[in-house]
N, C-alpha and C positions, 0 to 999 in steps of 0.2 A: 294780611290776616285772612288767609284763605282756608275755609273749612273744607275738608275733603269728603267726597261722597263715598259711602260704603259700596256703591255700585260703580266700581272703577271700570270694568270692561262692559261696554254698552253695545247693544245692537242698534242698528240704524233707526229702529222704530220705537226705541225707548222714550217714554214721556219724560219731559224735563220738570222735575219738582225739587230743584236744588238751587234756587235763585238767591239764597242767603250765602251760599259759598262764593258765588260770583255771578255777574250778569253779562250778557253780550253787549257790545257797544251798540248804542242806538244809531240808526242811519244818520240822524242829524249830528251826532257826535263825530262819526267818521268823516262826514263832509266838512265839519269845522276844522278838523285836524289836517285834512288832506294837503293844503298848501305848505305846511310846515315840515313835511317829510322831504320835500324836494325843492320847490321853487323858492320858498322863503326859509332857507336852511341855516340862516345865520345864528351865531352865538349871541344871546341877549346881553351878555356882558361886554361884547365888542361894539362899542358905540362910536367908533371912528368912521363907520361907513354905513351905507344904506341897509345892507343885509342885517347887520347887527342891530341897527336902530329899529328896523321893522320887527324883528323878533322881540326886542325889548318892549316895544309898544304893545305887542300882542300879550306879553306876559303881564304888563301893567293893567291892561284892560281886564284880563282874566282874574287877576288878583282883586281888582275892584269889584267885579261881579260876584266872586266867591265871598268876599268880605261882606258885601251887602246881603247875601243870602243868610248870613248868621248875625247880621246887625252890628258889625264892628268896623273900625277903620282899616284900610288896606295894610298899613304898616304892622298890624297885629297878626298877620297871617304869614306863616313860614312854610314854604313848600318842602315836602319830604317825599320819600319813595312810596309812602303808604301809611296806613294807620299804625302798623307795627313800629315803624321808625318813629312816628309821632309819639307813640306811647313811650318808647325808650327815651326820646329826647325830653319829654315832659317829666317822667319819673326819675330817671338817672340824672338828667341835667339839673332839675330843680333840687332834688335831695342832696346831690353833691355840692351844689352851690350853698345849701344851708349848712352842710357839714356833719350834722348828727340829728338824732331825734327818733320819734315814734311815727310809724306809718300805718294807716288803716285801709283795708280794701275788703273785698267780698270773695268767698270761696268759689263762687260761680263765675268769676271773671275769665276772660280769654287769657290764654297763656302769654299773649303779648303784653299783658299787665302782670300776671303772676310771676313770670320768669324774671323780668327786671326787678321785681320786689325781692325775689330770692337772691339776686345778685347784691342788692342793697343790704340784705340781711348779712350776707357774707362780708360786706364792708363795714359792719358794725351797727347798722340801723336795727331797731326792733320793729317787728311787723305783726299786726293783728289782722286775721281774716275773719270777718263776720260770717256766720252761717245763716243763710236765709231760711224762711219757713218753707213748708211744703208747696206753697204757691210761688216760690222762687224769689220773693221780695224780702228786702230788709226794711225795718221800720226806723223812723227817726229816733225813736227811743233807744234802739240798739246802738246806733251811732253815738248818741249822747253818752250812753253808759260806757262806751269803749274809749272815749277821749280821756287823755291824761294831760298833765301840765307839759309833757314833752312831745305831744302830738303836733306834727308839723304839716302833714300831707295826708289827704284822703283821696282814694281813687275808686269811683263807682261808675260802671258803664251805664249809658242811657238805656239801651235795649240789649237784652241778652242774645248772643249769637246762636244759641241752641234752642232755648225755650221761648224766646221772643218777649219776655215780660219787661215792662217799663218800670224802672226804679223811680222813686219819688224824689227826683233830682232837686226840684225847687225847695222842698222842705229840708233836704240834706244841705243844700247850699246856704240856707238861712242859719243852720246850726254852725256850719264851718265859718261863716262870716262873723257870727257872734263870738266865736273862740279865736278869731284871727288865724284860721287854718286854711291852707291852700286846698282847693278842690279840683281834682282832675277827673275828666270823664272821657271814656272811649265812646265816641259817637258814630263809629263806622256803620253800624247797622241802622242807626236812627236817621242819619242825615239824608234828606230827600224824602223821607216819609213823615217825620215829625218836625214841628217848628223847633229849631235849635238856636236860641239866642243866649249865649253864655252869660252875658251880663244880667239878663232877666232871671236866669236860673241860678245865679250865684256861682257859676263855674269859672275858674281862673285859667284852666288849661283844657282845651277841647281837641281831641284827635279826630280827623276826618279821612275818608278814603273815597276814591272815585269809582272803583270797580264794583261797588255794591249798588250803584245807582245808574247803571248803563253807561258808565264812563270807562276809560282805559285802565288797564292794570299798570302798576308801577308809579302811581302818583297819588299823593295825599297831602295833608297839611296839618299843622299844629296852630291853633288859635290861642294867643297868649293875652293875658291881662297886661296892661301897660306897666312897665317897670318891674315886672316879676323877674326874680333872679333865676337865670338858666346858664348852666355851664355846657358849652358845646361838646358833642361827642366825637366830632371830626374837624380837622382843620385843613386848610390848603388853598383858600382863594377868597375868603371873606364874603362869599355870597350869602344872601338871606340874613343881612345885618350881622354877619359873623357867627350865626347860630347853626348854619348848615352849609358847609363848603361843597362845591361841585357845580359843574355846568348845568344850568336849568334846562329841563326837557320841554322846549317850547310847545311842541305838538301835544304832549300829554297834558300840560297845564291848560292849554286852550280847550282840549277835550273835557277836562275836569269841569271847567266853567260852563261849557255847553251842556254837559250832563246835569249839572246843578240847576241851570235855567229850565231845562226840560222837566226835571223832577218837580220843581216848584210850580210850574205852569199846570202840570197834570195832578198835583198832589191830592187834592180833595176828591176828584173824580176817580183817580186810580185807587186810593185808599178804600173808598166806598165799594168799588167793584171787587177788589181783592178780598175785602172782609166778607162780602156776600159769598164769594166762591169758597173762601176758607170755612165759613160756617156750613155751607153745603157739604163740603168734604167731611167735616167733623160729624155732622148729623148722619151722613150716609155710613160712615164707619161705625158709629154707635149702633145703627140699625142692623148692620150686617155682622158686626163683631161685638155682641154684648159682652161686657167685661173689659173692653179696651180702656186703657188708662190715659188720661190727659196729663201731660207733664207741664206744670206751671199754671198760673192763673189764666183763665180765658180772657179776662180783662183786669188790668190794662195790659195790652199785648199788641205787638206789631200786627197789622191787618193781614199780612201775607204769610204768617207763621202758624204751623201746627206741629206739635211734638207729642208723639204717643208711644206707649209701651204696651206690649202684648204679653201679659204674665203667663208663665208656663211654657213659653216658646223657646226653642233653641235659636239664638240670635244668628249664628252662622247659617243655619238652614233657611231662616227667614230671608236674609239678604241674598243668599244664593238663588232662592226661588224667585225673588223679586227683580234681580239684576237685569234680565233680558227685557223687562217691561217698563221699569221705572228708574229714572236717575234721581236718587235721593241721598240723604246724609244720615249718619248715625252719630256723628260727633265732629270734633275739630281735628284738623291735620296735626295739631300740636300733641294730640294724645298718642300718636304713633301706634294706632290700633287698639289701645287700651279702652275699656268701657268709659263712657262719659263721666268726667269728674263733676260736671254740672248736675247730671241726674242723680249721682250718688250723694251729692251735697244736699239735695232736697229730699232725700230719704228713699230713693229707689235702690233696690238691691243690685248687686253686680249683674245678676242674670237679667233683671228687668232693664237695666241700662244697656246690656248687649242686645236685647230684643226691642230696641227702640227705633223709631223713624222720625227724623226731622223732615217735614214736608213744607217746602217754601214755594210760593206761587209767584209768577211773574206777570209783567204787563201784557203778555200774549196768551196767558192761560185762559182757556175757555171752559164753559160748563161741560162740554163733552169730554174735555181732558180730565176734569174732576170725576166724572162718572167712570171713565176708564181707569183712573187711579184707584177708585174705590174697589172696582172689580179685581184689579191686579193685586192689591193689598189683601183683599179677602181670600183670593186663591192662594197667594203665597203664605198667608197665615195658616190656612188649612194644611198646606203641604208641610209646614213646619210644626204641625201638631197643636195648633191653638184650639182650645176647648172653650167655646162660647159660654159666657156666664160664670167663668171661674171667679 
């Protein structure tokens, strides 16, 4: 689930403000993975010799560490290639196991959820997409009103990948449990930043990814409730309790666990630091660009996310002017260049969605970086024709 930057061609001096798209591997993660690229290169499914046993042990330790990070037993965690595959396994796998029914999600979900739901609709399932308010949030009352006797599955992401708002998962989980409905959540953007215990939240299926929390690309996981019905999407070796065939990538799995450990160790301090910088960025932009619009509620929101629109600005000119100075995003890779479906779902016009910036901060972002970003955005907005106070 990789969001793409609108600033594709970057100069060497461009500031990085696109950490929700992906993150660099932390040094501790690279170090943890290093032995498994060469010295300990065995297949974890080959347990007849030392190389295989060593790899299998490393996978088991990592699985235990990751399961502890979300408060579940190790056998409930299935490794995947990322959160996109985990979403597909959760939605397609569970719905097909059920056979028929009504599915509910949100119009602002990532396409890694929306596209599998479209496929299920083609297969005969009915789908309802809830429209959030201007703050980007849905209410428990909305979900309750959408439930029918045929509703079998609800999917609501923990933290939005574009506007960063945090959905009321625990309240939604209570409703789903009361109606005996399965709740899935895409936790890719939230894992490592927010406490994510699926049982406490009432979440039956939780998708995770490593590359959003300074881990490697190409590895994720699906956390399942015990005894939940899932039909596999691929066959060929019986790995992962028969739910996900294929040789396990030991190095990536070890890196995933190392990244999760690091994120949990730093969580409170990092969140406080990033929220302070994010608020500095927002306050500076408001002072320099009166009339700038905030997309989504400021709270509850990921501490490292800010999403803004500049009304009256030509979006192409804005991003072209900004490109040499700032690496930022305007939407998701799944949009194929189209204006953000998330921003349009919360009421922004097509033009406002085109003239938007998703600014996401990282663990290495500094106060000076924020000041430079404010100046770069202000200059780019002026070049694109922004009129303060519109």
